[in-house]
C-alpha positions in Angstrom: 9.6 27.1 -10.8 7.7 24.8 -13.0 5.5 22.1 -11.6 5.4 18.7 -13.2 3.0 15.9 -12.8 4.2 13.0 -10.7 3.3 9.4 -11.4 3.1 6.4 -9.2 3.0 2.7 -9.9 1.2 0.6 -7.3 1.9 -3.2 -7.4 -0.4 -5.3 -5.3 0.4 -9.0 -4.8 -2.5 -10.6 -3.0 -1.5 -13.5 -0.9 2.2 -13.4 -1.9 4.3 -13.9 1.2 7.1 -11.3 1.6 9.4 -14.1 2.8 9.5 -15.3 -0.9 11.1 -12.1 -2.2 14.7 -11.1 -2.2 14.1 -7.5 -1.0 12.7 -9.0 2.2 15.7 -11.3 2.7 14.8 -14.4 0.8 17.7 -16.3 -0.7 15.9 -19.5 -1.8 14.2 -17.9 -4.8 16.1 -15.5 -7.2 14.1 -12.3 -7.7 16.4 -9.9 -9.6 13.5 -7.8 -11.0 12.0 -7.3 -7.6 15.4 -6.6 -6.1 16.1 -3.9 -8.7 12.7 -2.3 -8.3 13.0 -2.3 -4.5 16.4 -0.7 -4.7 14.8 2.3 -6.4 11.5 2.4 -4.6 9.9 2.7 -1.2 9.8 -0.7 0.5 7.2 -1.2 3.2 7.5 -3.7 6.0 3.8 -3.6 6.9 0.7 -1.7 6.1 -2.8 -1.1 7.5 -6.0 -1.5 5.6 -9.1 0.6 6.2 -11.4 -2.4 5.8 -11.3 -6.2 6.5 -13.0 -6.7 3.0 -10.5 -7.0 0.2 -12.9 -5.5 -2.3 -13.4 -2.4 -0.1 -9.6 -2.0 0.3 -9.0 -2.1 -3.4 -11.9 0.3 -4.0 -10.3 2.6 -1.4 -6.9 2.4 -3.2 -8.3 3.4 -6.6 -10.8 6.0 -5.5 -8.8 7.6 -2.7 -11.8 7.5 -0.4 -11.9 5.7 2.9 -13.9 2.5 2.9 -16.4 3.9 5.5 -17.3 6.7 3.0 -19.2 4.1 1.0 -21.4 3.4 4.0 -22.5 7.0 4.2 -20.4 7.6 7.4 -17.3 9.7 7.8 -13.9 8.2 8.1 -12.8 7.6 11.7 -11.6 10.9 13.2 -8.2 11.1 14.9 -8.3 11.7 18.6 -7.7 15.3 19.7 -4.3 15.3 21.5 -5.1 18.6 23.2 -8.2 17.3 25.0 
């Protein structure tokens, strides 16, 4: 079995209200390009950011490191369910 590299395209629209896009149910603005892309993509209803600072969030996206790692601290640990 051969392995092939996978690619991803990340589109970030800062301050664009989802209610203005067809994939989220808008009918008052025609967004055929967004509709086609959403039909072939993962569409998220909401997301969580690892920092309240937009600069840190973007840095986290592009480096793959949690925003807290820049402060010299570890990322928040998940609670141990067995405890």
